[in-house]
N, C-alpha and C positions, 0 to 999 in steps of 0.2 A: 587670649593669653598664650604665653609660651609654654615651655616645659621645664621641669626641674626647679631649683631654688631661684630666688630673685637674682638679677644681675646688678652689681653695685660698682660704681665708679667714683673716683675722687680727684679733685683738683685743688691746688693752693694758688690763690691769685690767678686763677684761670689757666695755670700751667699744670698739665697732667703729670702724674708720677713717672711715666715712662719717658718723659722729655727732659727730666733733670734728676740726676742722682741725688743731689742734696741741695735743695733750694734754700737760699739764705734770705731771711726776712727780718725787718725790725720788729721789736716786741709789740708795738701798738698799731701795726699797719699791715694786717694780712687777714684774709678770709679763706676758710676752707669750705668747699662745696661738695656735697655728697649727693649723687644722683642714683636712682634705682629704676630698674625695669622689672615688672612683674614676671614671674616664671609660670609655674603650673597652677598657682593659687594667688588670691589677692594678698597684698602686703598688709601687715599689721603695723600701722604707724607707731602705735604705742610701744612696740618692742624695740624701737631704735635705741642704740646705746653709742656713746662716744667716750673714749678714754685717751688721755694725754699722758705720756710717760717721758720723763726727762732721763736721758741716758745717765746711768750711774745713780739715779734717784728713784723715787717711788712714783706709782701711777696716780693720776688724779681723774676720777670719773667726773665728766662734765654733765651738769644738769642745767636746764634753762638756758643753754648757750646755743640752742638750735631751734629752727622753725620748720614745720613740716609743710611741704607743698603737695597737696593731694593729687596734682597732676603727675607726680613721680619724682620729686626732688626734696632733698633735705639740705638746707643752707646752714652751715655751722660757722658762726661768727667767731673771730679770734677771741680767746679767753679774756674775760673781764680783768682778771688779775694781770699785773704787769710781769710778764715772763722775764726771768733772768737769762743772761747769755748762756747758751748751751745748745745741745743737740737733742731733738725731741722726735718721738714717734707718735703719730696720731692714729688710733684705731677706731673704726666705725663699723657697725653691723646692724642688720635688720632681719626679722623673720617674717615669713608669710603666715597666714592663718592656720596652716597645717604644721607649723613648727620648723619648716625648712629655713636654715640660717645661711645668710650671705654676709661676708665681712671683707673689709679692705683696710689698708694702712698706707701712710705716707710719712716719710722721714723729712725733717727740715731742721735748719739751724737758725737760732735767734742771735743776732749780733746788734750791739748798740751802734747807731750811726755815728761816724766820726765827724760828719758835717752834713751839708746839704746834699741831696742826690746829685750825682755827677752831671746829669742832663737837665737839671732843674734850675739853672742859674743864668737864664737870659740869653741862650744861644739863638742866633738868627740864621735862618737858612734862606739863601737867595737862589732861586731857580732861574737861571739865565736862559731864556728862550730866544735870545738874540745871537747866540753863539754861531760861529761859522767855522766848520772844520771839514767840509766836504769838497773844498777846492773850487767851488763855484761861488762867485761873489754874492754876498747877501746872507741873511740868517738862514739856517738850515730848517728850522721848525716849520715855516710856511710850506716848504717843499715836502716835508713829511706829511703834512695834512693833505696836500694834493695827491700824494700816493694813495691815501685812504678815501679819497673823494670828499674830503672835508674842506675843499678849497679848489680854486682853478685860476689859471692865468687869464682866463676869459673874463673874469670879473674880480679884479684885485680889491676893489673897495668892499664888496660883499664878503670876499674871503677874509679880509682883515677883521670884519665884524665877527665872523664865525671863529676866527683864531682867538679873539679875546674871550669868547664864551667857552671855548675848549680849555684855555688856560685857567680860567676861573673854576671850571668844573674839576680840573685836575687838582688844584689846591684844596677844593672842598673835600675831595676824596682823601687826600693826605691828612687833612685836618681831622677827618673821622678817626684815623688811626691814632693820632697823637693828642687829640683834645676831647675824647669821649668823656662825658660826665659820669663819674662813678661806675666805670666798667666792671669793677670787681666787687662792688657792694661794700666799699670801705667808708661810705659816708661823704665822699667828695671826689673831685677829679684827681686822676693820677698826677703826681708832681712832675709833669713834663713841661717845664717853662721854656718852650721852644716856639718861636714865631716863624711864620712861613711867608715868603715874599716872592712876587714875580718881577719886582724891580729892585735894584740895589738899595737896601735900606740905609746904607752909610754907617759910619761909626765903627766900633770894634765888635769882636765876636761874631763875624759874618763868615759863614761857610758858603762858598759859591759852587753850585752844581750846574754844569752846562747841560742843557736839554736840546737835542736836535741832531739830525743826521743819521748816518749808518755807522756801524762799527768800523772805525778807521783801520783796524788790524785785519779786516777782511773776514772776520768771523761772523757769528750770529748773536753776539752779546747785546742784550737790550739795556742792561744796567750793570755798571761795574764801579763800585766805590771801595776804596781801601778802608779797612777797619781802623778806626781811631780809638784805641783803648782809653776808657775813662773820659772820652771827649776832650783829650788833652790839647789837641791842635784846634783851637777855636776860630781859626781864620784859614782853613784849608781851601784849596782850589781844586775842584774835581772836574778838570777840563782837559785831561791829558790825551795825547794821541798814541804814544808808545811808552808804557802800556796804556790802553784806552781807559779813561775814567769818565764817568758821567752817565747820561741816559741817551740811548740811541733809538728813538721811536720807529725809525724806518725798518728796524729789524723785527718789528711786530708782524710783518708779513709772514714770518715763520708760522704764525697761528692761522693763516688764511684758510686752511683746510678743516679747521675746527668748526663744529656746528654753530656754536654761539657767535663766532666771528662772522660766518656767512649770513646768519639770520639777520644781524643788525647792520651789516655794512654792504650787503649785496646790492642794495638799491642805489648806493652812492659810489662804491669803489670801481673805477674803470676796469681793473683787472678781473673783476667778478661780473662784468657786464652792466654795472650801474652807471648812473649819470651824476657826475660830480656836482657839488654845490657851486652854483654860478654858471652852470651850463644848461640848466632847465629854466625856461622862461617863467615858471611859477615861483622860482626862488626869490626873485626880487620882490614879488608880491607878498609871499608868506613871511619873509624876514624883514619886511619894511617896519619901521617904528610905528607903533599904534595899530598894527594889524590885529583884527578881532577874529580869533579862531572860530568863534560862534557863528560868524557870517561866511565862513569858508565854503566853497563848493566842494563836492566830494573829491575832486581831483586835487584841489588845494589842501584839503585836510589830510589826504593820504601822503602828499609830498611833505607837508609839515611834520607829520608823525615820523616819517623815515629820517628826516633831518634831526629832529629832537632825539630820537633813539640813537642815531649814529653818534651824535655829540656826546650823549650821556654814557653810552657803552664804551666808546673809545676812551673817554676821560676816566671812567672807572677802572678799566683794565690798565691803562698807562699809569694812572694815579696809584694803583696798588703796587706796581713795580717801583715807582718813585718813593713811596712810603717805605718799602723794604730797603731800598738802597740808602735812603736818608738815615735809617737806623744804623747802618754801618758807619756813616759819618759821625754818628753820635756815640759810637762804641758798642752798639748792640749787635748781637748775633742771634739769628733765628733759632728756636729750640728744635732743631732737627738737622739731619745731614744736609750739606750744601746741595742746592738744586731743588729741594722740596720743602725747605723751611718757610715759615711765615705763611704767605698765601700761595706759594708755589706748589706745583704737583707734577707728577710724571704723565698722567693721563686725565682725560675727562674734564669736568668743570674746573677743578683746581689748576689744571694745566693752563687754562685760559684765564686764570685769576677771577673766575666767575663765582666768587664766594662772598658770603656776608661777613663783614668785620664785626 
């Protein structure tokens, strides 16, 4: 155990109080979570209280609106009564068995929706991995993969197979961010009706985001998308050169001194002393259709593991950046100062986007 009273923290729809001065929510679609950490004594779950106060009105003590998690959390579901538009303060507190009190609060506003959520109306995002902006004929993305050892000119056919796998894994990572089922405990998926495509889906409401190459401005920008407030431009093209817009995977070499980067790519990336996929004789064997890992020799198993890890970790890192930048195209801004919002960070694992969504 720690010392002193319990530590208590609060979020509304997974957004911490210190990340938003006044979060605005619809009356019937929010959840408050209160988490506690024991201090010098065990927490008394029966002492938990929650009070909701409407500014300019009276307080309402909430009972039966929360469930106690004995591992250290209290989930407070949105009030059953339909709240009227207004501004509210939610207070929550808990005592330990010695009577030490900890409490917290969060302010929020309730507003009736004027219509459907702005990014819940059928927007399509096309990630164009065939774009060419590096001055060398041909798509930039295969060259990016060669930089990280995920492909080689020595075996174009095998490299093309790996490229498809990387692209699929990137879209899986982005989908984790936008298509999680019930991420906030609201009883259903978030209303983000956005589809993700690696090929032009055609039709209307298609935002194209080019993925490939280095920052054409000469900088080290990995992703740059202009903010589209309220997702008002539903057919934007994020493939600019001056100023640069889109995703520039080659700039991820900026991370190559990070421990996570070296751990998962050192066996493949030429600049780190690795052997690129397509340049090891085992690659054609372990990546052949129908290859059974259970029958692999120790050398084959080791090579296959490094390839699988390299594909997954590269795709997870780049996919996190793509998810962040896609949010800007949809009118979203990460709840923190530029450079460290969403999954970004200044140092350590968050700097490498090595975090769980």
